[in-house]
N, C-alpha and C positions, 0 to 999 in steps of 0.2 A: 504494500500500500504506500503510495507516495503521500508525503505531507508537505505542507508549506509552513514555515516558521518553526519555533521550538515545540517539542513534544509536550503535551499537556501533563504528562506524568513522567518524571525523571528524578534520578537520584545519583549521587556520586559518593563513594566511600574509599577509604584507604586504611590498610593495616600493614603491620610489619610482622613477618613470620620468621622463626628461627630455623631457616632451611634455605638451601640454594635455589636459584631460579629453576634449575634442572628438576628438582623435586616438585616444586610448585607447578611447573609446566606439565610434568607427567601426570600429576593429579588432575589438573584442569582439563587436559586433553584425553585423559583416560575415560572417555564418555561412558563406556559400558560399566565402569566401576563407580559412577556417581551414586547409585543407590546404596552402596556400602558405607558411604561417609556422609551422605546428605539425606536425612530422613524425609525430606519433602519430595524426593524423586523416587517414583515407584519403579520405573524401568527406562532404559535407553536403547534404541535400535539404530546404530549407525549404518550407513550404506556403503562404507568403504574405509580406506585408510585416512588418517588425519592429513588433510591437504585442502588448499583453497577450493571451494566448490563442493566439498563433501557435505552431504545432508544427513540429518538424523532426526528421528522422532523420539519424543520422550514424554513421560507422564509426570506432571507436577500439579498438585492440587486437583481441581476439577477438570482441567483441560489437557488435551494432548497437543504438544507444541511441536511444530515443524521448524527446524533450525538449519541454517546453512553457514558454513565457515566462509566469511566474506574476505577476511584478511588474516594472514598468518606470518609471523616472524618468530621462529622457534625461540623459546625461553625469554621472549620480550613482549610480544603483542598477539592477541587473539581477538578478532571481531566476529561476533555471531549475530546474524539477523534471522528473524523468523516471525512466527505469529500463531495465534490461537483465538478462537471465539471473537473475531472482529478486532483484535488488537495486534498491531504490528510492533515488534520489539527489536531493539538494537542493544546488544550487550558487548561492551568494550572492556577488555582486560589488558592491563599493562604491568609488566614485571620489571623491577629495577634492583639490581644487586646492591647490597649495602655492606656495611662493615661487619666483620666477624662472621661472614657467611650467611647473613640474614638477607631477606628479600622484602622489598616494599611492593605490595600488591595494590594497584589502583584499579577501581572498577567503576564503570558508569553504565547505567541502564536507563533506557527511555522507551516509553510506550506511547503509541499514537493510534489514531483511528477514532471512529465515532463513539465507540464504547468508552475509550479513554477520556474523551472530552465530556461525555455525559456523566460518567462516574468518577470524575477527576479526584475528588477528596478521598473517598474510600479506597480507590486504587492506589493513590499516592501513599496512604498509610500502609497498605498491604505491601507495596513494593519496598518501602523503607524497611519494614519489618523483615521481609524475606531476604533482602540483601544483607542486613545485619546478621541474620541467622546463617545464611550461606557462607559468609566470611568467617564466622565463628567455627562452623563445621570444617571449612577448608583449612583454617589454621590448625585445628586439632588433628586433622588427618595428615597434613603436610609435616607437622612437627612429630607426629607418631612415626611416620615413615622415616624421617631424618634421624630420629633417636634410635630406631631399630638397627641402623647401620646397614640395612639391606639395600638401600638406594631405591630410586623410583623404579616402578615396573615399566618396561618398555611399552609404548603405544604402537599397536599394529594396525 
């Protein structure tokens, strides 16, 4: 769905995790493993290897979301676009290595479309809450993997 102007529902957050960008990246792009660390995701079905243009479907909350990798710069940037139930979504992830092997994770998500305009307030509250939860779960999983010493699982 094309939009003009800023999205009616949008949020931006940043966290620092005690793990390398490699571990964060493997967790973010290990789409089929999302349900193991993010209780909001019931299942994910990718259609191929992680690459620009790859699509996947996933179940989160009441909707099945169809997502596409729009941009990809390994261990630095992941841009996903997609939608569900009349909402077009854009989710941008940026990773920046920091001191002592830590990584700053910056994320920005925006929802547009008629439903996003109509239900702007409730959807904004939902998005803010979901992003905060998702980042907390991501941090816990990434730091668990990093502490285990086993390193990230490869994405196929």
